[in-house]
Every structure is written in C-alpha cells, then in structure tokens.
Backbone bond lengths (Angstrom), bond angles and torsions (degrees), N, CA, C in turn:
res aa  C-N    CA-C-N  psi(-1)  N-CA   C-N-CA  omega(-1)  CA-C   N-CA-C  phi
1 X - - - 1.426 - - 1.581 106.20 -
2 X 1.320 113.94 129.02 1.463 120.50 -179.17 1.550 110.18 -75.34
3 X 1.351 114.53 142.16 1.432 117.67 178.58 1.530 113.38 -78.91
4 X 1.336 114.77 -31.54 1.415 120.24 178.95 1.567 112.33 -123.76
5 X 1.299 114.25 136.73 1.433 117.66 177.06 1.577 110.84 -74.49
6 X 1.241 118.85 144.38 1.482 121.02 178.78 1.517 109.42 -66.43
7 X 1.307 118.37 -37.81 1.465 121.25 -173.29 1.515 107.58 -141.50
8 X 1.290 113.53 135.46 1.482 119.98 176.90 1.504 108.57 -112.20
9 X 1.316 118.09 144.58 1.435 123.39 174.71 1.512 110.69 -75.66
10 X 1.323 115.92 132.34 1.492 120.05 176.93 1.485 110.71 -85.25
11 X 1.356 111.54 163.13 1.463 117.91 175.90 1.535 106.36 -83.75
12 X 1.310 116.95 146.19 1.447 120.28 174.37 1.535 111.58 -54.36
13 X 1.266 115.06 137.65 1.456 119.95 -178.58 1.545 116.97 85.18
14 X 1.285 117.30 -1.05 1.494 120.03 173.96 1.495 109.57 -86.90
15 X 1.278 114.83 133.47 1.463 123.12 -177.93 1.533 107.53 -118.92
16 X 1.352 115.73 143.59 1.434 122.40 177.25 1.537 109.73 -133.46
17 X 1.304 116.36 157.97 1.490 122.54 171.17 1.478 107.89 -111.68
18 X 1.355 116.78 120.85 1.447 122.32 179.21 1.504 109.69 -88.72
19 X 1.384 112.92 120.75 1.476 120.25 -178.97 1.450 112.19 -71.13
20 X 1.309 121.42 -33.71 1.435 125.38 -178.31 1.548 111.30 -71.32
21 X 1.332 116.87 -49.46 1.459 123.19 -178.51 1.505 115.92 -89.40
22 X 1.368 115.64 -8.49 1.451 123.96 -179.15 1.500 110.59 50.63
23 X 1.363 114.83 54.87 1.477 116.63 179.62 1.543 105.29 -152.50
24 X 1.360 113.89 159.52 1.471 122.98 179.07 1.550 107.51 -86.26
25 X 1.327 112.71 139.25 1.488 118.62 -179.79 1.492 109.67 -128.94
26 X 1.287 120.16 143.76 1.463 123.07 172.02 1.551 105.66 -93.72
27 X 1.313 114.42 120.31 1.465 120.50 -173.38 1.477 109.64 79.32
28 X 1.362 114.78 157.48 1.485 117.43 -176.26 1.557 112.01 -79.51
29 X 1.325 117.37 88.71 1.427 119.83 177.19 1.528 113.87 -74.53
30 X 1.355 114.10 -35.46 1.461 119.42 -177.85 1.469 111.15 -103.16
31 X 1.350 120.55 162.40 1.452 123.20 177.72 1.487 114.33 -58.94
32 X 1.338 115.52 149.04 1.451 121.36 -177.29 1.535 114.65 -54.59
33 X 1.282 117.03 -32.65 1.496 121.27 179.23 1.581 112.07 -65.36
34 X 1.392 114.90 -16.81 1.422 116.29 -174.94 1.534 111.89 -112.85
35 X 1.350 118.79 19.67 1.404 117.92 -175.89 1.616 112.72 -145.52
36 X 1.311 114.37 156.87 1.445 122.34 170.90 1.483 107.86 -110.48
37 X 1.324 116.17 144.10 1.471 117.85 178.58 1.533 108.60 138.69
38 X 1.311 116.01 178.48 1.491 126.76 15.92 1.520 109.61 -88.47
39 X 1.306 114.49 153.64 1.400 124.37 173.44 1.542 110.66 -114.14
40 X 1.303 119.33 155.53 1.434 125.62 -172.79 1.528 110.48 -78.83
41 X 1.333 118.05 -21.45 1.460 121.38 -178.03 1.504 111.35 -144.67
42 X 1.344 114.84 160.46 1.480 121.04 178.58 1.538 109.02 -63.06
43 X 1.309 118.23 -38.63 1.472 121.09 179.95 1.434 112.40 -62.93
44 X 1.376 116.76 -39.30 1.501 119.18 179.48 1.530 109.56 -65.92
45 X 1.367 116.40 -38.78 1.442 119.02 178.92 1.505 112.12 -66.84
46 X 1.328 116.38 -34.91 1.481 120.94 177.83 1.493 111.80 -62.77
47 X 1.330 118.20 -29.40 1.454 122.39 -179.34 1.563 112.34 -92.57
48 X 1.326 115.68 11.51 1.454 118.56 -175.13 1.540 112.89 -53.53
49 X 1.312 116.64 -49.64 1.498 119.29 -178.00 1.478 110.97 -65.21
50 X 1.334 119.83 -38.99 1.477 123.17 174.54 1.528 110.59 -58.15
51 X 1.327 113.36 -47.81 1.503 118.95 -178.43 1.547 109.71 -61.89
52 X 1.320 116.72 -43.45 1.436 119.34 178.80 1.491 113.09 -62.37
53 X 1.380 114.83 -41.17 1.457 118.75 177.83 1.494 113.62 -62.38
54 X 1.345 115.08 -41.90 1.524 122.87 177.61 1.491 109.92 -61.35
55 X 1.302 118.21 -48.41 1.470 126.06 -178.37 1.598 108.26 -62.26
56 X 1.325 117.34 -43.49 1.451 119.86 179.09 1.523 111.11 -64.20
57 X 1.288 118.08 -39.37 1.442 121.67 178.84 1.533 110.64 -68.38
58 X 1.302 120.44 -40.05 1.395 124.18 173.60 1.545 109.85 -57.16
59 X 1.304 117.43 -48.92 1.437 121.21 -179.29 1.502 112.56 -65.30
60 X 1.282 118.98 -39.50 1.475 123.53 -177.20 1.559 110.82 -68.86
61 X 1.334 114.30 -27.21 1.487 116.50 -178.14 1.534 113.56 -106.76
62 X 1.323 116.14 9.18 1.485 120.34 -179.40 1.514 106.80 -79.19
63 X 1.356 116.15 119.81 1.463 115.96 -179.49 1.524 114.66 -67.74
64 X 1.309 118.72 -17.17 1.466 118.13 177.34 1.495 111.97 -67.12
65 X 1.318 120.89 -22.20 1.450 124.80 -179.26 1.466 114.16 -98.01
66 X 1.345 116.82 -7.28 1.444 123.10 -179.47 1.500 112.38 -126.52
67 X 1.285 119.58 54.32 1.456 124.52 -179.25 1.587 109.86 -62.47
68 X 1.310 112.88 149.97 1.431 119.59 171.90 1.498 109.16 -69.80
69 X 1.318 122.14 144.94 1.477 124.03 -179.21 1.488 105.76 -63.09
70 X 1.355 117.85 145.70 1.493 121.09 177.93 1.548 107.92 -85.85
71 X 1.317 114.87 156.40 1.463 119.22 174.03 1.545 111.92 89.69
72 X 1.349 118.73 0.06 1.436 122.28 174.81 1.492 112.65 77.76
73 X 1.327 120.34 -3.28 1.460 119.45 179.55 1.529 113.47 -81.77
74 X 1.355 115.43 175.85 1.454 119.70 177.41 1.540 108.14 -112.35
75 X 1.277 114.05 166.87 1.513 120.73 -179.53 1.510 109.97 -81.21
76 X 1.311 119.60 -2.25 1.431 124.76 -175.81 1.490 115.72 -86.33
77 X 1.322 117.92 4.57 1.481 121.55 -175.87 1.452 113.42 -68.29
C-alpha cells in the first residue's frame, strides 16, 4: 500500500501555477513539488511568480533577517 497518492483531486475553484509547464491549472494536475497554490482565482494564480518575486524581495530586505553581527566583529575572521 502506497503512503502517498500520486495525484489528488482538487476542489472546484482551486487554481494552481505549474512551475514546470509555466501555466495556470484548475485543480492540481501536476505534482505538488512543481506548483504554487492553491489560489482562489485564475488571476491570482497568473500572478504567482510576481507574488513570489515580491515576497522574496521583502524577505531579502527585511532587517529582522539581516541583523548586524554582535561584538563589532566581521564575518571575515
């Protein structure tokens, strides 16, 4: 007996963005490792890469994740 199903049926109205095929899909057609979602609308799923880019930029520029080293030293020691 398999622990994981190869494919799961999606709920009506769930949208995903497939990273492999670079397209929007209704329901999870591709494996979870290859998709973003679920999204509430097709338009939200179409913006998946833009949303990811915006969130990555927010994370990269968030000072809470890039604290200065304590003790006045540098990381180059």
